Backbone as a printed PyTorch tensor [residue, N CA C, xyz], in Angstrom:
tensor([[[ -6.6410, 112.6430,  48.8520],
         [ -7.8580, 112.1620,  49.5880],
         [ -9.0120, 113.3670,  48.5240]],

        [[ -9.6280, 112.8660,  47.6210],
         [-10.9690, 114.6090,  47.0450],
         [-11.7510, 113.4190,  48.0610]],

        [[-12.5690, 114.6740,  48.6480],
         [-14.0880, 114.6790,  49.2170],
         [-14.7950, 116.3540,  47.8960]],

        [[-15.5200, 115.0830,  47.8310],
         [-17.4680, 116.0820,  47.9360],
         [-18.0560, 116.3630,  48.8790]],

        [[-17.5480, 118.0740,  48.6710],
         [-18.2820, 118.6890,  49.8460],
         [-19.8760, 119.4210,  49.3220]],

        [[-20.2240, 119.4400,  50.1050],
         [-21.6900, 120.4930,  50.7350],
         [-21.4130, 120.8290,  52.1070]],

        [[-21.3530, 122.0650,  51.5210],
         [-21.4900, 123.4170,  52.4370],
         [-22.3290, 124.3540,  52.6600]],

        [[-21.8110, 124.7700,  53.3430],
         [-22.9230, 126.4530,  53.7870],
         [-22.3490, 127.1570,  53.2570]],

        [[-21.1220, 127.2930,  52.7560],
         [-20.6190, 128.2440,  53.2210],
         [-20.1240, 128.5570,  51.2420]],

        [[-19.9910, 129.5120,  50.8060],
         [-20.0620, 129.9270,  49.6410],
         [-18.5220, 129.1590,  49.0490]],

        [[-17.6000, 129.1160,  49.3830],
         [-16.4120, 129.2510,  49.4320],
         [-16.2080, 127.6730,  48.3250]],

        [[-16.3290, 127.0850,  48.4610],
         [-16.5530, 125.4370,  47.8350],
         [-17.9460, 125.2660,  47.0780]],

        [[-18.0530, 125.2130,  45.9770],
         [-19.4710, 124.7770,  45.0700],
         [-19.3890, 123.7470,  43.9090]],

        [[-19.7450, 123.1380,  43.9340],
         [-20.0050, 121.9050,  43.1380],
         [-18.5350, 121.5260,  42.1940]],

        [[-18.5660, 122.5820,  41.9320],
         [-17.7760, 122.7750,  40.3930],
         [-17.0960, 122.4620,  41.4250]],

        [[-16.2830, 122.3190,  41.6300],
         [-14.5710, 122.7420,  42.5880],
         [-14.0280, 121.1760,  43.1840]],

        [[-12.6560, 120.9710,  42.6630],
         [-12.3910, 120.2420,  43.6670],
         [-11.5360, 120.0850,  44.6400]],

        [[-12.2600, 119.1590,  45.7100],
         [-11.5850, 119.6750,  47.2160],
         [-10.6570, 118.6360,  47.2380]],

        [[ -8.8980, 119.0900,  47.7640],
         [ -8.5440, 118.1330,  49.1810],
         [ -8.5670, 118.0380,  49.7120]],

        [[ -8.3910, 117.4050,  51.5670],
         [ -8.2950, 118.2350,  52.2700],
         [ -6.4410, 118.3530,  52.4350]],

        [[ -6.3830, 119.6040,  52.7160],
         [ -4.2020, 120.1720,  53.5700],
         [ -4.1090, 118.3930,  54.9440]],

        [[ -2.6570, 118.5580,  55.2620],
         [ -2.0020, 118.6930,  55.5390],
         [ -2.6170, 118.3110,  57.0890]],

        [[ -3.4150, 119.5090,  57.4460],
         [ -4.4330, 118.8210,  58.7910],
         [ -5.8130, 119.8830,  58.8040]],

        [[ -6.7390, 119.1760,  59.4520],
         [ -7.9030, 119.3420,  59.3040],
         [ -7.6990, 120.9520,  60.0890]],

        [[ -9.4300, 121.6610,  58.5440],
         [-10.2510, 122.8370,  58.3820],
         [ -9.1190, 123.1130,  57.4330]],

        [[ -8.4900, 122.6860,  56.3500],
         [ -7.2380, 123.2290,  55.7090],
         [ -7.8120, 122.5620,  54.7640]],

        [[ -7.9720, 123.5450,  53.0890],
         [ -8.7050, 122.5480,  52.0480],
         [ -7.7060, 122.8630,  51.1130]],

        [[ -7.8440, 122.3440,  50.1640],
         [ -6.7910, 122.8030,  48.4740],
         [ -8.0570, 123.2150,  48.1190]],

        [[ -8.2170, 124.0020,  46.5530],
         [ -9.2270, 124.1240,  46.1600],
         [ -8.9140, 124.5670,  44.8820]],

        [[ -9.7120, 122.9070,  43.8480],
         [ -9.1800, 124.0790,  41.9910],
         [-10.4900, 123.6840,  41.0570]],

        [[-10.9620, 124.8540,  41.0340],
         [-12.0980, 125.0250,  40.1250],
         [-12.2420, 125.2880,  38.8500]],

        [[-13.5520, 125.0010,  38.2680],
         [-12.8960, 124.4040,  36.6110],
         [-12.3420, 124.6180,  35.8630]],

        [[-11.4720, 126.1680,  36.2560],
         [-11.3460, 127.2080,  35.0230],
         [ -8.8550, 126.7090,  35.2820]],

        [[ -8.7510, 125.9360,  36.6060],
         [ -7.2350, 125.5810,  36.5120],
         [ -6.8760, 126.0830,  37.6120]],

        [[ -8.1610, 128.0180,  38.4890],
         [ -7.3000, 128.1680,  39.5880],
         [ -7.0750, 126.6520,  40.9130]],

        [[ -5.7460, 127.5280,  41.4970],
         [ -5.5850, 126.6480,  42.6890],
         [ -5.7010, 127.4200,  44.1260]],

        [[ -6.4740, 127.7580,  45.3030],
         [ -7.1640, 128.1500,  46.5530],
         [ -6.8740, 127.4970,  47.8230]],

        [[ -6.1020, 128.0830,  48.6520],
         [ -5.6790, 127.1220,  49.9360],
         [ -6.8770, 127.9130,  51.3430]],

        [[ -7.5530, 127.4180,  51.1790],
         [ -8.2330, 128.1160,  52.2690],
         [ -8.1230, 127.0980,  53.8350]],

        [[ -8.3390, 128.1870,  54.4030],
         [ -8.4190, 127.9760,  55.7590],
         [ -9.8100, 127.8700,  56.8640]],

        [[ -9.8500, 127.0950,  57.3010],
         [-11.6340, 127.4730,  58.2400],
         [-12.5600, 127.8830,  56.5520]],

        [[-13.3720, 128.4530,  56.9380],
         [-14.0420, 128.8980,  56.0290],
         [-13.0970, 130.5770,  55.0370]],

        [[-11.5300, 130.8370,  55.9780],
         [-11.2880, 132.3580,  54.5690],
         [-10.5370, 131.0150,  53.3160]],

        [[-10.7330, 131.6670,  52.4650],
         [ -9.1770, 131.7590,  50.8990],
         [ -8.1610, 132.7010,  51.5670]],

        [[ -7.6470, 132.1390,  51.8700],
         [ -6.3800, 133.0070,  51.8010],
         [ -4.9580, 133.3090,  50.6290]],

        [[ -5.2130, 132.3010,  49.7740],
         [ -4.3760, 131.7710,  49.0370],
         [ -5.2810, 132.4770,  47.3600]],

        [[ -5.0920, 132.3160,  47.1950],
         [ -5.0390, 131.9630,  45.2750],
         [ -3.7270, 132.2260,  44.2880]],

        [[ -3.7330, 130.5850,  43.1080],
         [ -2.6860, 130.8360,  42.4720],
         [ -3.4560, 130.6830,  40.7490]],

        [[ -3.1900, 131.5540,  40.4670],
         [ -4.2700, 131.4180,  39.0480],
         [ -3.8420, 130.1630,  38.0220]],

        [[ -3.9120, 130.2170,  36.8240],
         [ -3.0720, 128.5920,  36.4620],
         [ -2.1580, 129.7090,  35.4440]],

        [[ -2.0040, 130.7480,  35.5710],
         [ -0.9630, 130.8320,  35.3370],
         [  0.4050, 130.9510,  35.5430]],

        [[ -0.4620, 130.7610,  37.8500],
         [  0.3510, 130.8110,  37.6540],
         [  1.1310, 132.0350,  39.1060]],

        [[  0.4210, 133.1690,  39.2490],
         [  0.8580, 134.4690,  40.0020],
         [  0.0490, 134.3200,  40.6360]],

        [[  0.6780, 134.0530,  42.1180],
         [  0.1870, 133.9990,  43.3780],
         [ -0.9770, 135.8150,  43.6850]],

        [[ -1.8820, 135.0840,  44.9460],
         [ -2.7570, 135.9430,  45.0820],
         [ -2.5330, 135.7910,  46.6050]],

        [[ -2.3130, 136.8370,  47.6930],
         [ -3.1180, 136.3740,  48.8220],
         [ -3.7490, 137.7850,  49.7150]],

        [[ -5.1730, 136.9480,  50.4440],
         [ -6.1060, 137.6520,  50.8930],
         [ -4.8170, 138.7340,  52.4460]],

        [[ -5.7820, 139.8920,  53.0630],
         [ -4.8300, 139.4960,  54.2100],
         [ -4.2360, 138.8860,  55.6170]],

        [[ -5.7010, 137.9530,  54.8180],
         [ -5.4220, 137.3130,  56.6590],
         [ -4.1940, 136.3640,  55.9620]],

        [[ -3.6720, 135.6950,  55.3380],
         [ -2.4840, 135.0830,  54.9060],
         [ -2.0950, 135.0120,  55.8600]],

        [[ -1.5910, 135.5800,  56.9750],
         [ -0.7810, 136.0900,  57.5950],
         [ -1.4820, 136.1020,  58.9590]],

        [[ -2.5780, 135.8750,  59.5180],
         [ -3.4850, 136.1080,  60.6500],
         [ -3.3420, 135.6860,  61.9270]],

        [[ -2.8510, 134.3650,  61.2650],
         [ -2.2410, 133.8910,  63.0520],
         [ -0.2620, 133.2390,  63.3380]],

        [[  0.0810, 132.5880,  63.6450],
         [  0.3930, 131.2130,  63.3710],
         [  0.5610, 130.1270,  62.5280]],

        [[ -0.6150, 129.9750,  62.6990],
         [ -0.6220, 128.7380,  62.3330],
         [ -1.2380, 128.6590,  61.3790]],

        [[ -2.0230, 129.0440,  60.4020],
         [ -1.9720, 130.0610,  58.9560],
         [ -0.8990, 130.7900,  58.2050]],

        [[  0.0790, 130.9120,  58.3990],
         [  1.2940, 131.3620,  57.5680],
         [  1.9730, 129.9830,  58.1040]],

        [[  1.4970, 129.3990,  58.7970],
         [  2.9310, 128.1090,  58.5490],
         [  1.5460, 126.8540,  56.7390]],

        [[  1.3750, 126.9700,  57.1750],
         [  0.4840, 126.0510,  56.4990],
         [  0.4490, 127.0190,  55.2920]],

        [[  0.2040, 128.3710,  55.2470],
         [  0.5220, 129.1020,  53.7350],
         [  1.7680, 128.6060,  53.1750]],

        [[  3.3450, 128.2680,  54.2640],
         [  4.6970, 127.9240,  53.4610],
         [  3.9190, 126.9270,  53.0270]],

        [[  3.7600, 126.1430,  54.1800],
         [  3.6230, 124.5570,  53.1070],
         [  3.9690, 125.0330,  51.5250]],

        [[  2.6650, 125.8300,  51.1250],
         [  1.0510, 125.7430,  50.1130],
         [  1.6440, 125.9180,  49.4870]],

        [[  2.9840, 127.4260,  49.5380],
         [  3.5530, 128.1610,  48.5030],
         [  5.0980, 127.9410,  48.6490]],

        [[  5.9470, 127.8000,  48.9190],
         [  6.7180, 126.8070,  49.4370],
         [  7.9540, 127.5850,  49.4770]],

        [[  7.2930, 129.2640,  50.4860],
         [  8.0990, 129.6490,  50.6240],
         [  8.6870, 130.1910,  52.3900]],

        [[  8.9820, 130.9290,  53.0320],
         [  8.3710, 131.4780,  54.3440],
         [  7.9030, 132.7930,  54.4420]],

        [[  7.5280, 133.3970,  56.2700],
         [  6.8230, 134.2460,  55.9310],
         [  8.0790, 135.3980,  55.4850]],

        [[  9.2520, 135.5360,  55.1660],
         [ 10.0490, 136.8160,  55.2320],
         [  9.9160, 136.7120,  54.0150]],

        [[ 10.0080, 135.5970,  52.5330],
         [  9.7900, 135.3000,  51.4560],
         [  8.2800, 135.9670,  50.8070]],

        [[  7.5420, 135.7120,  51.7690],
         [  6.1830, 135.1710,  51.2570],
         [  5.8660, 137.5910,  51.3250]],

        [[  6.4250, 137.7120,  51.8250],
         [  6.8870, 139.5020,  52.6180],
         [  7.2610, 140.4960,  51.5840]],

        [[  8.3560, 140.1840,  51.2780],
         [  8.7590, 140.7170,  50.4090],
         [  8.7740, 140.4860,  48.5380]],

        [[  7.9870, 139.1550,  49.0570],
         [  7.5580, 139.0870,  47.9900],
         [  6.4150, 140.4350,  47.2580]],

        [[  4.6140, 140.1750,  48.2480],
         [  3.7580, 141.6160,  48.5550],
         [  4.8090, 142.0090,  47.9510]],

        [[  6.3440, 142.3760,  48.5700],
         [  5.9630, 144.5410,  48.0890],
         [  6.8810, 144.6250,  46.8560]],

        [[  7.2110, 143.1000,  46.5120],
         [  8.2880, 143.5420,  44.9380],
         [  6.6300, 143.7150,  43.6980]],

        [[  6.2510, 142.7760,  44.2280],
         [  4.6810, 143.1620,  43.1570],
         [  4.9280, 141.4810,  42.7680]],

        [[  5.5720, 140.5710,  42.8230],
         [  5.0290, 138.6750,  42.1820],
         [  4.7520, 138.3890,  43.2650]],

        [[  3.4500, 138.8150,  44.6460],
         [  2.6540, 138.2510,  44.8990],
         [  1.6770, 139.4160,  44.8870]],

        [[ -0.1360, 139.2000,  44.1200],
         [ -0.4950, 139.8370,  44.6840],
         [ -1.1780, 139.9580,  45.5600]],

        [[ -1.7020, 141.0260,  47.3390],
         [ -2.1200, 141.4770,  47.6400],
         [ -3.4760, 142.1310,  47.6520]],

        [[ -4.9570, 140.8180,  48.3100],
         [ -5.5280, 141.1560,  47.5490],
         [ -6.7370, 140.4020,  48.4440]],

        [[ -8.0080, 141.0500,  48.5930],
         [ -8.2790, 140.8360,  49.5020],
         [ -9.7920, 139.1930,  47.9080]],

        [[ -9.5010, 138.3440,  48.6070],
         [ -9.9800, 137.1270,  48.1680],
         [-11.3910, 136.3320,  49.2780]],

        [[-11.6680, 137.2810,  49.9570],
         [-12.9900, 136.1920,  50.1640],
         [-14.2010, 137.4630,  50.3290]]])
């Protein structure tokens, strides 16, 4: 399902494709450059750029629910994700 949203927060713009994730307040965003984002409530917690590089916001693991949803988005688990950050495969950076 695709939603065209008019929101107050700057996270979503009219140039983005927005899809409802499996749960309320969770969104998959795709910008016009091919970057994909996972947004939980008003916070972008993950970005996958068009080359496939993964960037995580420090809040990717702020709650069990957010961590579970990031796990579903990336197809890994929290332990694997933390190891990938440590190894440099995933980049931890401020996405907000």
